[in-house]
N, C-alpha and C positions, 0 to 999 in steps of 0.2 A: 504493500500500500504506500509506504513512504517513497519508494522509487517513483511511483506514478504521481504522487502528490507534489513533489518538489521539482523545481527547474533542474534540468540535467546537470548544469555546472555546479549547483549547490550539492546535489546528491553525490556527484563524483568526488567533490572535495571532502564531504563527510565520510564517504566510504574509504578514502585513502588513509584517514587518520583515526578512524573510530571502529569499534566493534559494533556492527549494525544490530547485533542481537542483545546489546546492553544499553542502547540508547533509550532513554525514558522521556526526553523532552528536547524540542528544538524551538528556539525563539528567533523570530524575524522581526526586526524593528527597522523601519525605513531610515536609511542614513546612518545606521549603527552596525557594529560588528555582528556577524552571525554567531549565535551562541548555542552550544549543544551540551546536554547533560547525560552522563552515564551513571545511572543509579544515584542521582542527586549531586554529582560532582560536575561543575560547570567549567567549560573552557571555550576558547575561540579557535575554531579550526583554521589552519594556515596551509598555503600551498607549499610546494617543495622549496621555494625561495624564502619562505617565512612570512609571506604577505597574508595578513588576515583579511577575510572577505567582508566587504561592506554591503549590506542588504539594500536593494533598490526598491523603488515603488513598483516596478514591473515584477519583481520577485513576489511581492505580497499579492499583487493582482493575479499572478499566475496561480498561486496556491488557492486563493479564493475562487477562481474560475473552476479549477478542478474539483474543489470541495463541494461547490454548489452546482456542479454540472452546468456552469455558465447561466444559471437562472437564480440570481440572488433574490428576486421577488418571490420565488416559490418557497423560500425558507425564512421569511421575515420573523416568524415566531422564535426560531432558534437564534437568529441574530439579536433579537430583542432581549434574549436571555444571556447574551454575551458569549455564546459558543456555537460551534458547528459540530455535528456528529458525522463521522466518516466510517468507512468499512473497517473491520477488524478492531473496533472499539477505539479507534483514534479520535481524540477530541481536540478541536482547535479553539482555544480561547481567542476572542476577538475584541479589540479595543479601537475606538475611533470617536466619531462625532454622533451623538444620539439624535434621532429624529422622533419627535413626539407627535401623537395624533390624539386629539380629544383628551389631552392631559396625561396620556399614557405612552411609554416608550414603545415605538412602533418598529423601528429598525435602526441600523447603524450604518452611517456613510463615512466616507473619507477614512477607511480603515487603514492604519499604518502599523499596527502592532498585532502580531500573531504568536500564540503560545501553543505549539503542537505537542500534545501529550500522548505518549505511546504506552498502552498498558502492557505489563509483563506479569505472567503467572509465576509465582514463586512457591513451589510446593514445600511445605514444612514451616512456613513463616508464622503459622499460628500454633506451633507446638506448645508454647507457654499457656495456651488456653485449653489444654487437654482436660483439666479438671472442670472447667466451665462447660465444655462440650458434653462431658459425662453427666453433669447435673445442671442442664441448661435452664437458665432463667434470664429475664430481660438484661441485655448487655449493651453497653455503649463503649465504643473504641474512641479514645481521646488522643489528639496530638495536634500540633501546629500544621499548617499546610505543607505539602510536599514531603511528608515523612513516611508515606506508604500505607495510609489507612485503608484506601480502597483495595490494595493488594491483600492486606490482612483480612479485610472483610470478606473478600471473594474466597479466600482459603478457608475461612471459618464456615462459610455457607457450604462449601464442598464437603467438609468433614461432617457437619450436622446432617447434610443430605444423605451421606453414606451411612449414617447411623439410623436412617429410616424416617427422619423428620420430613414432613411435607413443608416445603419452603416456597413462599412467593417472594421473588426478588424484584423490587421496584427499581428499575434501571433507567433513570431519567435521561441520562446522556449516553447510554450504551457503552459505558466504560467497564462495567462489571462483567457483563456477559460477552461483549464484543460480538454481538449477533450479526449475521449476514443473512438477509432475507428472513429475519425472525428466528433463525437457528443459532444458538450460542456456539461460538468458536472456542471459548474458554471452557475448561472443565469446572462446572459448578455443581456437580453431583447428579445422581440419577433421579432424585425426588424433588428437583427444583423447577418451578415454573417461573417464567420471566414476563414481566409487564414492562414494555419499552415505551419511552418518551411520554410517560404519564406523569402528571403532577403527583406528589405524595398524597395530597388530600383526596384526589379522585381515585387514586390507586387503592388507598386504604378502604374506602367505602365499597368499591367494586369487589375487592378481594374478600372481604368478610361475607358478602352475600353470595359470591359465585364460586370461589376457589377452595374454601375450607382449609386454609393453611394452618399448620401448627405454629409456624414462625413467619413473620414478615421481616424481611431484611431490606435495608435501604441505606444510601450513602449521604453523608453531609446534611444532617437535619439542621434547620435554620429557622429560628424565630418561634414566637409563642404559638402560632397556629399549628405548626407541625408538631410541636411538643404536645399540644392538646390532642391532636389526632393519635399520636402514639399512646397517650394515656387512655383514650377511648378504645383503641384496639386491645389494649391489655384488659380493660374492663370486660371485653367480650370473650376473654379466655384465650387470646392469642398472644404468644410471646413475641418480643421484638428484639431485633439485632440491628444496630445502627452505628454510624460514626458521627463525630462532631469535631469542629475546629476549636481547640483551646490549648493553652500552654500545658495544663495538667488538670486533674480532677478537682483539686482545691480551688483553683481560679475559676473553673467552670461553675462550680456550685455556689460560689460567691456572687455570681451574676444574678440579678433580680429576675431575669427571664429563665435562664437555664437551671436555676436551683430547683425548678419544678420537676426536673428529671429524677431527683432523689426520691420522689414519692413512689415511683414504680420501678426504678432500675436497681437490680441487685449487684451486678458486676460492672465495675469501671476498669477498662484495660488501657493502660497508657503506653504509648510508643515513645521511649526515651532516646532511641537511636533509630536511624533510617531502617524501616521495615522490620523492626524488632520490638516486641512487647517486653518492657522492663519491669512493669508493676501491674498486678491485678488486685484490685480492692474488692473484697467480698463485704458488702455493706451489712448484710445480716449477721455475719460473724465478727464484724468490726476488726478485721485484721487484714494484713497484706499476704497474698498467696505467693 
């Protein structure tokens, strides 16, 4: 997918100096150096003479054209959300000039900044959650952005699914399942159903009525409304597995909005290192596991 998405010159430059199987992020900023990350470590690719590549407006437009199949107007909803979803679970963060319609963000124009995120499946990255998986109850994975929450969430879903739990995975940006034509290309387990490109609120309501999941899993909960939805899901007897952006559990629960998670969440799992859970707090037993 990356080869097709990028201009040939940029792809060749990245291929020369990078392991394509370890790239997790590519950033294109008009007039700035091309930036690439391998599992969270950033650098500027250079040619054989040591010249660092400067991204052009044409490069950004090329990527947008491929990602949107040259029909930007057909995906205004995604642009208004600040991202584009591509094949294989690749997500492109988009930044530019917002266009409002009737007081609501309608689309984005003059796009000059792209963050291409490439999902990687890392088997075993949720091994620290073995005890949680054996005795599963509502769990929230906590870390700052870019630490691998989505990867750990995906692996936890796979392990729970292999334990026989029926899981509904609400995959708003197609990062978790990397579905192609609705079929997941990531291993998310034999008992996992996927709801793509649905809002969390809509997905929760439909899931309870139609899919009878044991667990609903979703990425990056945000704000009071989504927390209230999770609480209501739990009231219905369905367990929840989610991620949230925060420095750590303590700072999360000090927030006047996110402290509401404590009312129904049993386990808080913190990523203290890239892709690695360093602390699991069992709230019921008031101890660290």
